[in-house]
C-alpha atoms as one frame of an Amber mdcrd trajectory, in Angstrom:
protein
 377.331  15.085 301.192 376.617  17.386 298.252 373.953  15.055 296.854 372.234
  14.722 300.230 372.240  18.477 300.626 370.729  18.807 297.150 367.947  16.329
 297.924 367.083  18.132 301.156 366.948  21.449 299.271 364.812  19.880 296.544
 362.285  18.424 299.001 362.005  21.638 300.989 361.553  23.648 297.785 358.879
  21.266 296.510 357.045  21.428 299.836 357.029  25.217 299.599 354.987  25.135
 296.372 351.710  23.830 297.885 352.399  25.904 301.000 352.475  29.052 298.880
 349.212  28.078 297.196 347.483  27.367 300.512 348.584  30.709 301.940 347.724
  32.473 298.649 351.161  33.941 298.127 352.467  34.488 294.610 356.154  33.882
 295.342 356.823  32.612 291.842 360.575  32.288 292.388 360.522  31.500 296.134
 360.958  27.699 295.720 364.095  28.206 293.640 365.379  30.885 295.992 364.959
  28.489 298.923 366.626  25.651 297.010 369.681  27.743 296.101 369.965  29.060
 299.655 369.982  25.528 301.058 372.206  24.179 298.295 374.286  26.794 296.416
 375.150  24.180 293.741 371.499  23.276 293.190 371.715  23.822 289.407 374.625
  21.396 289.229 372.555  18.495 290.542 369.002  19.182 289.395 367.835  17.126
 286.429 367.699  18.899 283.110 365.729  18.130 279.948 367.312  16.906 276.753
 367.160  20.312 275.092 367.810  23.666 276.789 367.129  26.960 275.039 368.191
  30.157 276.794 367.251  33.698 275.789 369.103  36.775 276.992 369.638  40.398
 275.942 368.722  43.904 277.021 365.297  44.100 275.385 362.872  41.564 273.926
 363.952  38.484 275.857 360.603  37.938 277.605 358.581  38.213 274.396 361.047
  36.083 272.446 361.366  33.317 275.047 357.594  33.101 275.522 357.129  32.882
 271.769 359.734  30.117 271.451 357.998  28.146 274.201 354.602  28.525 272.547
 355.928  27.412 269.150 357.652  24.352 270.629 354.454  23.413 272.466 352.574
  23.706 269.164 355.089  21.213 267.805 354.014  18.737 270.490 356.953  19.158
 272.825 356.567  19.283 276.595 358.075  22.546 277.770 359.134  24.030 281.078
 359.971  27.709 281.329 360.375  30.506 283.831 357.814  32.777 282.154 355.885
  33.002 285.442 358.939  33.692 287.591 362.153  35.651 287.597 364.907  35.415
 284.994 367.652  35.200 287.597 369.142  32.170 289.328 366.152  31.598 291.616
 363.647  31.728 288.747 365.634  29.244 286.657 365.966  26.907 289.658 362.195
  27.119 290.269 361.403  26.150 286.682 363.762  23.151 286.711 362.769  21.743
 290.102 359.088  21.711 289.123 359.855  19.244 286.318 361.786  16.838 288.559
 360.759  13.873 290.672 361.768  13.511 294.322 365.199  12.203 293.320 365.870
  15.234 291.152 365.448  13.430 287.842 363.829  15.352 284.991 360.707  13.368
 284.070 358.071  15.743 282.785 359.442  17.672 279.824 361.367  17.464 276.577
 362.839  20.955 276.577 363.412  23.988 278.757 363.028  27.532 277.443 364.663
  29.856 279.956 364.859  33.621 279.981 368.208  34.580 281.489 369.072  37.931
 283.036 372.320  39.149 281.497 374.037  39.791 284.822 373.019  36.373 286.130
 374.862  34.623 283.281 378.042  33.774 285.271 376.017  32.058 288.018 373.665
  30.139 285.714 375.974  28.943 282.921 378.390  27.591 285.525 376.141  24.542
 285.981 373.720  24.804 283.056 374.808  24.542 279.425 372.219  25.722 276.892
 372.111  23.882 273.604 371.026  27.153 272.005 371.476  30.668 273.412 369.465
  33.407 271.720 370.857  36.907 272.295 368.316  39.517 271.220 370.544  42.622
 271.515 372.726  44.584 273.895 372.015  48.262 274.646 372.623  50.706 277.445
 370.270  49.921 280.316 369.966  50.982 283.938 373.225  52.737 284.756 372.802
  51.899 288.431 372.666  48.165 287.699 374.215  47.533 284.289 376.656  50.380
 283.762 377.220  50.106 280.015 376.559  47.639 277.212 380.280  46.766 277.086
 380.151  45.781 280.755 377.202  43.447 280.123 378.915  42.060 277.015 381.890
  41.055 279.161 379.607  39.465 281.771 378.114  37.171 279.116 381.304  36.579
 277.123 383.365  35.424 280.099 381.036  32.537 280.929 379.750  31.259 277.571
 379.923  27.445 277.453 381.906  26.463 274.354 379.350  23.749 273.474 376.503
  26.253 273.221 375.312  27.354 269.778 374.656  31.095 269.648 371.803  32.707
 267.710 372.851  36.347 267.393 371.449  39.604 266.063 373.204  40.342 262.764
 372.196  44.009 262.988 373.880  44.472 266.382 377.640  45.050 266.297 377.803
  44.599 270.078 376.033  41.340 270.927 376.863  40.013 267.446 380.520  39.678
 268.457 379.828  37.144 271.217 381.421  33.729 270.876 383.665  34.691 267.977
 386.284  31.994 267.577 384.864  29.781 270.344 381.213  28.963 269.603 379.120
  27.889 266.661 377.272  31.058 265.653 374.086  31.619 263.653 372.742  35.057
 262.768 369.322  36.588 262.199 368.735  40.087 260.875 366.191  42.502 259.415
 366.755  44.135 256.031 366.182  47.830 255.422 362.534  48.854 255.828 360.534
  51.959 254.948 361.167  53.205 258.486 364.937  52.768 258.379 367.145  55.859
 258.141 370.497  56.910 256.681 371.530  58.588 259.945 370.916  57.497 263.514
 367.375  58.636 264.401 367.896  58.430 268.164 369.866  60.128 270.935 371.544
  56.908 272.062 373.938  55.075 269.742 376.061  52.620 271.721 378.685  51.771
 269.106 380.164  54.245 266.637 383.771  53.038 266.395 384.897  49.866 264.660
 385.454  47.086 267.234 388.463  45.922 265.200 390.488  49.036 264.355 388.719
  51.909 266.135 387.917  53.830 262.938 384.501  55.478 262.664 381.888  52.960
 261.520 379.711  53.645 258.509 376.127  52.412 258.421 374.333  51.474 255.212
 371.163  52.139 257.221 369.925  52.401 260.791 366.803  50.713 262.116 367.077
  52.464 265.470 369.899  53.373 267.830 372.971  51.317 266.810 370.924  48.548
 265.197 371.465  48.540 261.439 374.047  47.566 258.860 377.498  48.744 260.052
 380.780  48.334 258.228 384.267  49.766 258.561 385.755  51.461 255.474 389.280
  51.099 256.871 389.616  47.434 257.892 386.554  45.942 256.175 384.765  44.860
 259.340 381.126  43.898 258.748 378.612  41.599 260.396 378.556  37.970 259.172
 375.912  36.817 256.711 372.598  35.938 258.345 371.009  32.520 257.976 367.570
  33.978 258.786 366.601  37.360 257.360 363.384  39.350 257.733 362.599  41.213
 254.512 359.638  42.872 252.747 358.317  44.222 256.059 354.761  45.520 255.607
 353.869  47.705 258.588 350.276  48.260 257.444 349.587  44.531 257.097 351.893
  43.698 260.027 353.622  40.901 258.123 357.104  40.161 256.799 358.912  37.419
 254.899 361.428  35.288 256.776 364.047  34.286 254.231 366.039  31.204 255.209
 369.420  30.534 253.665 368.752  26.807 253.335 364.985  26.551 253.469 361.591
  27.813 252.425 360.488  31.413 252.840 357.814  32.015 255.492 355.322  34.875
 255.596 354.939  35.758 259.263 352.826  38.254 261.217 354.131  40.584 263.892
 352.088  42.508 266.480 351.402  46.241 266.792 353.263  47.289 263.656 356.405
  47.645 265.775 359.828  46.986 264.229 361.044  45.757 267.631 358.561  42.910
 267.275 359.896  42.029 263.813 363.192  41.264 265.544 361.442  39.295 268.304
 359.443  37.167 265.860 362.479  36.634 263.633 364.596  35.467 266.576 361.878
  33.110 267.841 361.170  31.654 264.398 364.894  31.218 263.688 365.432  29.439
 267.014 362.573  27.022 266.384 363.616  26.313 262.795 367.121  25.552 264.093
 365.533  23.127 266.581 363.813  21.263 263.759 360.299  22.727 263.904 358.716
  22.780 260.453 358.018  26.057 258.707 354.310  25.223 258.660 354.164  24.768
 262.445 356.158  27.972 263.017 353.852  29.969 260.747 350.653  28.576 262.256
 351.872  28.995 265.845 352.955  32.612 265.391 349.711  33.433 263.565 347.585
  32.402 266.531 349.773  33.699 269.324 348.359  36.359 271.615 350.352  38.062
 274.336 349.792  36.916 277.887 351.711  39.659 279.644 349.558  42.772 279.190
 352.608  44.640 277.827 350.551  46.040 274.955 346.772  46.232 275.002 344.322
  48.194 272.878 340.648  48.770 273.609 337.789  50.958 272.364 335.612  53.201
 274.507 333.035  54.788 272.245 334.992  56.929 269.770 338.109  56.740 271.947
 340.958  54.292 271.405 342.859  53.372 274.576 346.355  51.919 274.318 348.503
  50.734 277.228 352.149  49.896 276.540 355.048  48.832 278.747 357.998  51.228
 278.771 360.753  49.774 280.930 361.879  52.003 283.770 365.537  53.118 283.679
 365.796  51.809 280.089 366.050  54.616 277.501 365.937  52.223 274.530 362.697
  50.569 275.606 361.134  53.933 276.409 362.231  55.472 273.100 360.878  52.598
 271.043 357.600  52.561 272.953 357.103  56.279 272.352 357.983  55.830 268.665
 354.657  53.999 268.361 352.925  57.389 268.558 354.377  58.491 265.237 352.243
  55.893 263.471 348.966  56.518 265.300 346.630  58.708 263.215 344.672  61.625
 264.610 344.880  63.354 267.964 346.688  61.664 270.837 346.643  62.397 274.531
 349.544  60.734 276.336 349.942  59.446 279.892 353.500  58.815 281.122 353.945
  56.564 284.156 357.656  56.142 283.516 359.200  57.006 286.877 359.340  54.514
 289.715 355.821  53.878 291.049 357.364  52.236 294.131 359.777  55.078 294.778
 359.006  55.139 298.511 360.009  51.474 298.767 363.074  51.125 296.581 363.691
  54.512 295.079 366.660  55.659 293.072 368.369  58.944 292.422 369.551  58.349
 288.852 367.480  60.214 286.277 370.142  60.382 283.542 368.256  57.773 281.497
 365.529  60.348 280.859 368.065  62.387 278.876 368.970  59.367 276.713 365.282
  58.833 275.881 363.709  60.270 272.725 360.702  62.434 273.615 360.571  64.572
 270.460 357.325  62.953 269.301 355.558  64.735 272.178 356.268  68.075 270.461
 354.176  67.033 267.478 350.950  68.970 266.910 348.975  65.714 266.896 349.871
  65.191 270.574 347.507  67.098 272.848 347.833  66.812 276.599 350.689  64.945
 278.284 349.850  63.632 281.763 352.831  62.889 284.018 352.177  60.614 286.976
 354.182  59.630 290.044 356.338  61.266 292.686 359.199  61.854 290.208 356.957
  63.539 287.629 358.776  66.835 288.219 362.069  65.325 287.042 360.317  64.083
 283.907 358.631  67.461 283.369 362.016  69.229 283.506 363.423  66.805 280.920
 360.480  67.452 278.587 360.704  71.217 278.968 364.437  71.173 278.211 363.637
  69.032 275.176 361.232  71.614 273.815 357.868  70.104 274.750 355.495  73.079
 275.284 354.748  73.691 278.949 351.024  74.114 278.272 350.815  70.456 277.227
 352.062  69.146 280.573 349.765  68.144 283.440 351.519  66.844 286.566 349.977
  64.410 289.065 352.391  63.159 291.734 349.424  61.348 293.322 348.040  58.494
 291.203 344.571  58.788 292.771 344.358  62.400 291.608 345.414  61.359 288.116
 342.752  58.645 288.083 340.078  61.175 289.044 341.186  63.847 286.590 341.990
  61.801 283.493 338.410  61.020 282.321 337.497  64.701 282.568 340.641  66.031
 280.876 341.130  63.797 277.809 339.439  64.168 274.475 336.424  61.914 273.849
 337.762  60.798 270.462 341.137  59.914 269.016 343.645  57.984 271.145 344.797
  57.959 274.739 348.186  56.232 274.957 349.313  55.148 278.430 353.000  54.259
 278.775 353.918  52.563 282.058 356.946  51.144 283.814 356.708  47.532 284.961
 355.506  48.103 288.513 352.920  50.615 287.325 350.992  48.027 285.295 348.086
  47.905 287.837 347.896  51.698 287.728 347.782  51.703 283.921 345.072  49.046
 283.918 343.033  51.069 286.400 343.324  54.201 284.241 342.157  52.229 281.221
 339.228  50.918 283.235 338.046  54.380 284.320 338.277  55.617 280.724 336.216
  52.660 279.510 333.605  53.334 282.171 333.502  57.038 281.334 333.270  56.690
 277.548 331.383  53.399 277.213 334.126  50.814 276.900 334.046  47.640 274.875
 336.002  44.478 275.596 339.682  44.498 274.876 340.304  44.095 271.146 344.027
  43.562 270.803 347.050  42.400 272.730 350.676  42.121 271.777
C-alpha cells in the first residue's frame, strides 16, 4: 500500500510541473510539497543518486552548496540540486522527484547536492542519508524560529546518520563538535589573517565557556564573532587538526592558498574580498577534493564561477559605484558581516538599509532584539555620509542606531519604498559609493533602487557579482 501511495504521489507531483509552467506560476517547491502531502514517507521511496552531498549551517549554505554543484558539474558529473527551490523537506523532495522516472527510479544524475535547513534535519535525514554533510557554521539566528545555536545544534545532532561523513568548520567550537564519537569527521579552517583580532570584534559571541569543563575559553585569535582558534587552558580542549586549511589570505588580490594535509596546495580566488567567502570557498573546495575531484578542476571551476543569486552585485554609474548586498533579516551575524564590507570601501559612502521585513503587512513579526546583536558601529565613521532607512519598521532601526551612537543628522527615514525610490537619486552624492543592504524579500526593491541610480547618473552594465 505504501508503494502504491508513493507512485500516486510521484505521478501527481510530476504532472504539477508542466501545469505550473503553463499557468506561469513559480512554485519551485510545490511539486515536492504535494508529493509529501500525498505520501508523508515520500523520501523513503523516491530513488536517490549514488552520491548525496548535503550542506547545512546558519550562514553560507546556499553559496557553498551552489559552488559544490558547479564544481562537480565541471568535473563531468550530472547533478541535481534544490538551488531553485526551498531547503526544507518540500524543496528536497522536488529536486529528487525531478530526476526520477515514473517508477521512482533515479535515472538522470550521478549526484545530488542538497541545501538543508537546519530545523528540517530530523525530517530529511530520517529517510535520506548523505554520504557527505558539510556544516558551514552555527550562530544565533532568528530568535522567533531558531532560539539559540545550542538548540539548532541539538536538532542536527539528534538525527545524524552514523554512516555520514561530516565536513566541519575547525574554527567553530559549536558546529565543530557534531558527530564526535559517532561519525567520521573531516575539518576545514582558515588561519589567522590581517583582519583577525586578539579580542572578539563583535557584539555577539555565542560560545565563551569550554564545552568540556565550563572554564572560560581563550582564543589565539578571532576572525569574527566566536569563529577563531579557541582552546581551554584548564582541560586542554582545542579543535581537531584540519585536513584543509586556508592560509596566506590576500584581501587585495582576493586569493588564498588552500593547504591540504595529504595533497597539493591550491591557489584559489574568493569574491568581494569578504572573509566569509574564504570559508565558503574553502568548504566547497574541501568537499569536492574529498569526493575525488582533481585540484586542477577545483581551481579552474572556482576561478570561472559567477554568482547566480544577485546576493552581491556591483555596478558603475558615472563616477558613482553602486553595491547591493544581501543582509539576512532577523540574522545579526549575516547583517554584521555584510556591514563590515563598508570598512574596506575607500572614499565616501552613502548607505541604504532595507533590513526590516519588507512584507511586514503579510507576515510581520514583533521581535527586534536581533538589531541589538548587530554591529552598526561602522555607520558612525566619518566616511559614511547619509544613511537611508527604508520600510515600515525603519523607526525601530533608527532607534537602535541612535542608541548605538550614530549621529541623528545622518539618518533619513522612508517608511514608504516609493518615496525612498523618488528621493534617493536626489539625495546621494554623485561620486563615491552607494551601498544598499537588503533583506531577502527586499531584493526587488534593492534592484529597483540600483536601476534608478544608474538612470540618474548614467549607469553602465553590471561589472561584478558574488
